[in-house]
C-alpha positions in Angstrom: 18.1 -9.6 -12.7 16.5 -11.9 -10.4 13.4 -14.9 -12.0 11.1 -12.8 -9.6 12.0 -9.5 -10.9 11.2 -10.8 -14.4 7.6 -12.1 -13.0 7.0 -9.3 -11.5 7.7 -6.9 -14.7 6.1 -8.9 -17.3 2.9 -9.5 -15.0 2.8 -5.5 -15.2 2.7 -5.8 -18.9 0.0 -7.9 -18.7 1.2 -11.5 -19.9 -0.8 -14.2 -18.5 1.0 -16.6 -15.5 0.9 -19.1 -18.0 2.9 -16.7 -20.8 5.1 -15.1 -18.0 6.3 -19.0 -17.0 7.1 -19.9 -20.2 9.2 -16.5 -20.8 11.0 -17.1 -17.9 11.4 -20.5 -17.8 9.6 -21.4 -14.0 6.9 -23.0 -13.0 4.1 -21.6 -12.5 3.1 -21.6 -9.3 6.2 -19.7 -8.8 4.5 -17.2 -10.8 0.9 -17.4 -9.0 3.4 -16.6 -5.7 5.2 -13.8 -6.9 1.8 -12.2 -8.3 0.1 -12.6 -4.9 3.1 -11.3 -3.0 3.0 -8.2 -5.7 -0.7 -7.6 -4.5 -0.5 -8.0 -1.6 2.2 -5.0 -1.5 0.2 -3.2 -3.6 -2.6 -3.9 -0.8 -1.0 -3.1 2.3 0.1 0.5 0.4 -3.6 1.0 -0.4 -4.5 0.9 3.0 -1.7 3.2 4.3 -2.6 5.9 1.8 -6.5 5.4 2.6 -4.9 6.3 6.8 -3.1 9.2 6.1 -6.4 10.5 4.1 -8.1 9.5 7.0 -5.8 11.3 9.4 -5.7 14.4 7.4 -9.9 14.5 6.8 -9.5 14.3 11.3 -7.0 17.3 11.2 -9.3 19.1 9.5 -11.9 18.2 11.3 -10.0 19.5 14.1 -9.6 22.8 13.3 -12.8 23.2 12.1 -14.1 22.7 15.0 -11.3 25.2 16.7 -9.3 22.7 18.4 -5.4 23.2 17.8 -3.8 22.1 15.2 -0.8 20.7 16.8 -1.7 17.2 18.0 0.5 18.0 21.2 -1.3 20.7 21.9 -4.3 18.9 21.4 -3.4 16.4 23.8 -2.3 18.7 26.6 -5.5 20.5 26.0 -7.4 17.3 27.1 -5.4 16.9 30.2 -6.0 20.4 31.6 -10.0 20.2 30.7 
């Protein structure tokens, strides 16, 4: 297992950065860097989930408005309108 993976595992177990640096024998800056990248990945995943949720909501609204469910049909309908 790589040090970065060990750091992430310990951070997930809610060890403090200082405790992680002592357990994995590494610098404290490496721990903060790994934590920052993990937070960034988690945030990107949350953004993707929100975008998918918005897409689903827009599809439901389109159906309620009587528009075709299929995006291809909707785009063709716009061209002919």
